[in-house]
C-alpha positions in Angstrom: 48.4 -5.0 -42.8 47.1 -2.7 -39.1 44.8 0.4 -40.4 46.0 3.4 -38.8 43.9 3.8 -35.8 43.1 6.0 -32.4 45.9 6.3 -30.5 45.8 3.5 -28.0 44.3 1.3 -30.6 44.9 -1.7 -32.7 42.1 -3.0 -34.9 43.3 -6.1 -36.9 41.6 -7.8 -40.1 42.2 -11.2 -41.1 40.3 -10.5 -44.2 42.3 -8.0 -45.4 45.5 -10.0 -44.8 44.1 -12.6 -47.8 43.8 -9.9 -49.5 47.2 -9.0 -49.8 48.4 -12.4 -50.8 46.4 -12.8 -53.5 47.5 -9.1 -55.0 51.2 -10.4 -53.9 50.6 -13.7 -56.1 49.1 -12.1 -58.6 52.1 -9.7 -58.8 54.3 -12.9 -58.5 52.9 -14.9 -61.4 53.4 -11.6 -63.9 57.1 -11.2 -62.6 57.5 -15.3 -63.5 55.7 -15.2 -66.8 57.8 -11.8 -68.0 60.6 -14.0 -67.1 59.8 -16.7 -68.6 59.2 -14.4 -72.0 62.4 -12.9 -72.1 64.4 -16.3 -71.8 62.7 -17.8 -74.5 63.2 -14.8 -76.6 67.0 -14.8 -75.7 67.0 -18.6 -76.8 64.8 -18.4 -79.8 66.8 -18.8 -83.0 67.3 -15.7 -85.2 68.2 -15.3 -89.4 71.5 -13.0 -88.9 72.7 -12.3 -92.3 76.7 -12.6 -91.5 76.8 -10.5 -95.1 74.5 -7.4 -93.8 76.5 -5.4 -91.2 72.5 -3.3 -90.1 70.5 -6.7 -89.0 66.8 -6.2 -88.3 65.2 -6.3 -84.6 64.4 -9.3 -83.3 60.7 -10.2 -83.5 59.1 -11.0 -80.2 56.6 -14.1 -80.3 53.2 -12.6 -80.3 51.7 -15.3 -78.2 53.8 -14.3 -75.1 52.9 -10.7 -76.3 49.4 -10.9 -75.5 50.2 -13.3 -72.3 52.0 -10.5 -71.0 49.1 -7.9 -72.1 46.3 -10.4 -71.0 48.1 -10.3 -67.2 48.6 -6.8 -67.7 45.4 -5.8 -67.9 44.4 -8.5 -64.9 46.8 -6.9 -62.8 45.6 -3.6 -63.7 41.9 -4.8 -62.4 43.0 -6.6 -59.8 44.6 -3.1 -58.6 42.0 -1.2 -59.3 39.5 -4.3 -57.4 42.0 -3.8 -54.2 41.7 -0.4 -54.2 38.2 -0.4 -54.2 38.2 -2.8 -51.6 40.1 -1.3 -49.6 38.0 2.1 -50.1 35.1 -0.4 -49.2 37.0 -1.8 -45.9 37.8 1.7 -44.8 34.0 2.5 -45.2 33.6 -0.5 -42.8 36.0 0.8 -40.2 34.3 4.5 -40.4 30.8 2.5 -39.6 32.3 0.8 -37.4 34.1 3.6 -35.2 30.6 5.3 -35.7 29.0 2.1 -34.1 31.7 1.5 -31.3 30.3 4.9 -30.6 26.8 4.6 -30.6 27.3 1.5 -28.3 29.2 3.2 -25.7 26.4 6.3 -26.0 24.2 3.1 -25.2 26.0 1.6 -22.8 26.0 5.3 -20.7 22.7 5.5 -21.2 22.1 1.6 -20.1 23.9 2.5 -17.3 22.0 6.2 -16.0 18.8 3.8 -16.8 19.7 0.7 -14.4 20.8 3.4 -11.4 17.4 4.9 -12.1 15.7 1.5 -11.8 18.2 1.1 -8.5 16.6 4.1 -7.4 13.2 3.5 -8.1 13.2 0.0 -7.0 14.6 0.8 -3.2 12.2 3.8 -3.1 9.3 1.5 -3.9 10.6 -1.3 -1.4 10.8 1.7 1.4 7.3 2.7 0.2 5.9 -0.8 0.6 7.7 -1.7 3.8 6.0 2.2 5.3 2.8 0.6 3.7 3.3 -2.5 5.7 3.9 -1.0 8.9 1.1 1.4 8.1 -1.1 -1.6 7.5 0.2 -3.5 11.2 -0.2 0.0 12.9 -4.0 -0.1 11.7 -4.4 -3.7 12.9 -3.2 -2.8 16.3 -5.7 0.0 16.0 -8.6 -1.6 15.0 -8.0 -4.1 17.7 -7.8 -1.5 20.4 -10.7 -0.3 19.1 -12.6 -3.4 19.4 -11.6 -4.3 23.1 -12.8 -0.5 23.6 -16.4 -1.5 22.0 -16.2 -4.7 23.9 -15.6 -2.8 27.3 -18.1 -0.2 26.5 -20.3 -3.0 25.4 -20.0 -4.8 29.0 -20.2 -1.6 30.8 -23.6 -0.9 28.6 -24.7 -3.8 29.6 -24.0 -3.5 33.5 -25.5 -0.3 33.7 -28.7 -1.9 31.9 -28.6 -4.3 34.6 -27.8 -2.3 37.2 -30.9 0.2 35.9 -33.3 -3.3 36.0 -32.1 -4.4 39.5 -32.4 -1.0 40.9 -33.0 -1.4 44.7 -36.4 1.1 46.3 -34.5 3.9 48.0 -34.4 3.9 51.3 -34.3 7.0 53.6 -31.7 6.7 56.4 -32.0 8.7 59.1 -29.5 11.1 60.9 -28.5 10.7 64.2 -26.8 13.9 65.6 -23.7 12.2 67.6 -21.0 13.4 69.5 -17.4 13.9 68.2 -15.4 10.8 68.3 -12.4 9.7 69.8 -9.9 7.0 70.2 -10.1 4.3 72.3 -7.4 4.6 74.9 -5.1 2.0 76.3 -6.9 1.7 79.6 -10.5 1.7 77.4 -11.8 -1.4 76.9 -13.6 -2.5 74.2 -16.5 -5.4 73.1 -16.0 -6.6 69.8 -18.9 -7.5 67.2 -19.3 -8.2 63.8 -22.1 -7.0 61.3 -22.1 -10.0 58.4 -25.1 -10.2 55.9 -27.7 -8.4 58.6 -26.6 -11.0 60.8 -24.8 -9.8 64.6 -21.8 -12.7 66.3 -19.9 -11.6 69.3 -15.9 -11.3 68.3 -13.7 -13.0 71.0 -11.2 -10.3 70.2 -9.5 -9.6 73.4 -9.9 -13.2 74.7 -7.6 -14.0 71.4 -5.2 -11.7 71.7 -4.5 -12.7 75.7 -4.1 -16.0 74.6 -2.0 -15.4 72.1 0.3 -13.3 74.3 0.5 -16.0 76.9 1.4 -18.5 74.2 4.1 -16.4 72.7 5.6 -15.5 76.0 6.0 -19.3 76.8 7.5 -20.4 73.3 9.6 -17.0 72.6 13.0 -19.1 72.5 11.6 -21.0 69.9 10.5 -18.2 67.8 13.7 -16.4 68.4 15.1 -19.2 66.2 13.5 -18.6 62.9 13.3 -15.4 61.2 9.4 -15.9 60.8 6.7 -17.7 62.5 2.9 -18.7 62.0 1.0 -20.2 64.5 -3.0 -20.5 65.1 -4.6 -20.3 68.3 -8.6 -21.5 69.2 -11.1 -22.3 68.6 -13.0 -19.7 70.6 -16.2 -18.6 70.9 -16.6 -19.6 66.8 -13.3 -17.9 65.8 -9.9 -19.2 65.8 -6.9 -16.5 65.6 -3.8 -16.8 63.3 -1.1 -14.4 62.9 2.2 -14.0 62.4 5.8 -12.9 64.3 9.6 -11.7 62.8 12.4 -11.4 64.4 14.8 -8.2 63.9 17.8 -7.4 64.6 17.8 -4.4 66.5 20.9 -2.2 68.0 21.4 -1.9 71.4 23.8 -0.3 73.9 25.3 -1.2 77.3 28.0 -1.3 79.4 30.6 -2.4 77.0 29.3 -0.6 73.9 26.8 -1.2 71.3 25.9 -4.3 69.9 23.2 -6.2 68.0 19.8 -7.9 69.5 17.0 -9.6 68.7 13.6 -8.6 68.6 10.4 -10.7 68.4 7.4 -8.2 66.5 4.1 -9.2 66.1 3.0 -8.9 62.0 -0.6 -9.4 62.0 -3.5 -11.4 63.4 -6.7 -12.1 61.9 -9.7 -13.4 63.4 -11.0 -16.3 61.4 -14.5 -18.0 61.4 -14.4 -21.0 62.1 -17.8 -21.9 59.7 -20.1 -19.2 58.0 -22.7 -17.5 58.3 -22.6 -16.7 62.1 -24.5 -14.7 64.4 -28.5 -13.7 64.5 -30.3 -11.8 62.5 -30.0 -8.2 64.0 -33.9 -7.2 64.0 -34.6 -10.3 66.1 -31.6 -9.9 68.5 -32.5 -6.3 69.1 -36.2 -7.6 70.4 -35.7 -10.9 71.4 -34.8 -11.0 76.0 -33.1 -13.3 75.4 -30.5 -12.5 72.1 -26.9 -13.7 72.1 -26.7 -9.8 72.0 -28.3 -9.0 74.7 -27.3 -11.4 77.0 -23.5 -10.2 76.1 -23.9 -6.3 77.2 -25.1 -7.3 80.0 -21.1 -8.2 80.8 -19.7 -5.5 80.0 -20.3 -1.9 81.9 -21.0 1.7 79.8 -18.8 3.6 81.6 -16.2 1.2 81.1 -16.5 -0.6 77.7 -16.7 0.9 74.1 -18.9 -1.5 71.4 -16.6 -1.6 68.8 -18.8 -2.7 65.5 -17.0 -4.7 62.6 -19.6 -3.8 59.7 -19.5 -4.9 56.1 -21.4 -3.3 53.3 -24.2 -5.1 53.2 -24.9 -4.3 56.8 -24.7 -0.5 57.1 -28.7 0.2 57.6 -28.5 -2.6 60.4 -25.6 -0.6 62.4 -27.3 2.1 62.0 -29.9 0.6 63.7 -28.0 -1.0 65.9 -25.9 2.4 66.6 -29.4 3.4 67.9 -30.0 0.7 70.0 -26.7 1.0 72.3 -27.0 5.0 72.4 -30.7 4.2 74.0 -28.3 2.4 76.4 -25.4 4.0 77.0 -22.6 2.8 75.5 -20.2 4.6 73.1 -19.4 2.4 69.7 -17.2 2.8 67.1 -17.2 1.7 63.9 -15.0 -0.3 61.9 -16.2 -0.3 58.2 -14.8 -3.5 55.6 -14.8 -4.5 52.3 -16.0 -7.8 51.3 -13.2 -10.4 51.9 -11.1 -8.4 54.4 -10.9 -10.6 57.7 -11.3 -8.4 61.1 -7.0 -8.5 62.2 -4.7 -6.0 63.7 -1.6 -5.3 64.0 0.8 -3.2 66.0 0.7 -0.9 63.3 -3.3 -0.3 63.2 -5.3 2.5 64.0 -6.9 2.6 67.3 -11.0 2.3 67.0 -13.0 5.8 67.3 -15.7 6.4 69.7 -18.5 8.2 70.0 
């Protein structure tokens, strides 16, 4: 048996089917009893007065009537119980419908809570990731700050060392000099070097002449290579190391335009055979037979310019040398160099400025 439910919904209860089977069995038993009672009443012997026309009605067995009455009362009680059970079942169905509605409401609330929980968890994850990024940036800033503090500490220690080791101030005499002018191609130069307070003659021009001769004699060999390195010397305590390069240059003749080869000097450096070289300048200026004075006797004042390659630790000595050379009528050209920078020359270099 199916109860009336909502559209599209069918609810089937196994307990209700068992109850209806019970009622059907009881009714069937009652019908069988009634049929048995009728048959027994029909077959029971009756005293019939043949002579009497109006005979008395047949008498039904009291026991049978009692059984029928009992069965009928049982049937009524059973029917009443069935009605009550049906009402209870309907009430249960209504409660189940109410419970189902509550379950659906709870399910919707659960879905809403799950969505909220997912959103909150995503927000928490995003906040955690942002916090991790902030932590990484903070660590990087701390590292950079530590590096800056370390550098500041080094600078502070260097400053303290410089203050504690500051040399005594020296008054440098200002010597008025004429306006300088570049040494021309026809002018000649004699080169000296001042390093560590010592002066030494530099055979710059002599080694360059040897280099030109060596290149002229071996230029065919140099043209076969893109780059060539060579060394000449030693001569007067110096080597000359140089590099040559071969370049393509446009050429034009009676037959048209073509490409030729050009051999060019890239650089040339003066390399000392050992260090230190030279004699202390203060001795060279006062000694009558010093190497400086011997060299100066070879160069006429009206022809030669004295070019001095001077390093930072010998600026004061250069001032003294400059006064000494001016007194003898020489023009002086200064070539300041940083420590570790060799004396060098190239076609792209600048000319000395003599005063």
